[in-house]
C-alpha positions in Angstrom: -14.8 6.3 15.4 -16.8 5.4 12.2 -19.9 3.2 12.3 -21.4 1.7 9.1 -24.7 0.1 10.0 -26.2 -2.5 7.5 -29.7 -4.1 8.2 -30.9 -7.1 6.4 -34.0 -8.4 7.5 -33.8 -9.5 11.1 -30.0 -9.0 10.9 -28.1 -6.1 11.6 -24.3 -5.6 11.3 -22.4 -2.6 12.8 -18.6 -2.1 11.3 -16.8 0.1 13.4 -13.4 1.7 12.6 -11.2 3.5 15.2 -10.9 3.0 18.7 -14.0 2.1 21.0 -13.5 4.4 24.1 -15.7 6.1 26.7 -15.8 9.0 24.2 -17.1 6.7 21.4 -18.8 3.9 23.0 -22.2 6.0 23.1 -22.0 6.4 19.1 -22.0 2.6 19.0 -25.0 2.5 21.5 -26.7 5.0 19.9 -26.5 3.1 16.3 -27.4 -0.3 18.0 -30.6 1.4 19.7 -31.7 2.9 16.3 -32.2 -0.7 15.2 -35.7 -1.3 14.4 -37.6 -3.6 16.9 -37.7 -6.9 14.4 -33.7 -6.9 14.3 -32.4 -9.6 16.8 -29.5 -10.7 15.1 -26.6 -8.3 16.0 -23.1 -8.4 14.8 -20.1 -6.0 15.4 -17.7 -5.9 13.0 -14.2 -5.3 14.8 -11.8 -5.7 11.7 -11.0 -2.0 11.9 -10.7 -1.5 15.5 -7.5 -1.6 17.3 -8.5 -0.8 20.9 -11.6 -1.5 23.1 -11.9 0.0 26.5 -14.2 -0.8 29.6 -16.8 1.2 28.1 -16.7 -0.7 24.6 -17.1 -3.8 26.6 -20.1 -2.5 28.5 -21.7 -1.8 25.0 -20.9 -5.4 23.8 -22.6 -6.8 27.1 -25.7 -4.7 26.7 -25.8 -5.5 23.1 -25.7 -9.3 23.9 -28.5 -8.8 26.3 -30.5 -6.9 23.8 -30.1 -9.5 21.1 -31.1 -12.4 23.9 -34.1 -10.3 24.8 -35.4 -10.0 21.4 -34.8 -13.8 20.8 -31.8 -13.4 18.4 -27.9 -14.0 18.7 -24.9 -11.4 19.2 -21.9 -12.1 17.3 -18.3 -10.2 17.3 -16.4 -10.4 14.0 -12.8 -10.2 13.4 -11.2 -8.8 16.9 -7.7 -8.0 16.2 -5.1 -9.6 18.5 -5.1 -7.1 21.3 -8.9 -6.8 21.4 -9.3 -10.6 21.5 -6.6 -10.6 24.3 -9.1 -8.1 26.3 -12.0 -10.3 25.8 -10.1 -13.1 26.8 -9.0 -11.6 30.0 -12.3 -10.6 30.8 -13.6 -14.1 30.4 -16.1 -12.6 27.5 -14.8 -15.1 24.9 -16.8 -17.6 26.9 -19.8 -15.7 26.7 -19.9 -14.2 23.1 -19.6 -15.8 19.6 -16.5 -14.5 18.1 -15.5 -15.0 14.6 -11.6 -14.6 14.3 
């Protein structure tokens, strides 16, 4: 999995490519944890992701909690149909802001 982090003021976008699995989720978690404390608006770009496991979903939930703790927002961008279906089945579409 590849991760490209872009920080602009209080916003950070984490563009990932590949599969988000139990093996790769820690990489994304580490990248998010490395964002400066003042970054409160967190976005994960899923346009290059074709699979997300439960470990990836856990990272999404933790990132949402971090954004709320910092007084910001959490957004998922451009999930493919399969990833969106997983988010829908788990009820996370009702919790997260998702831009298709």
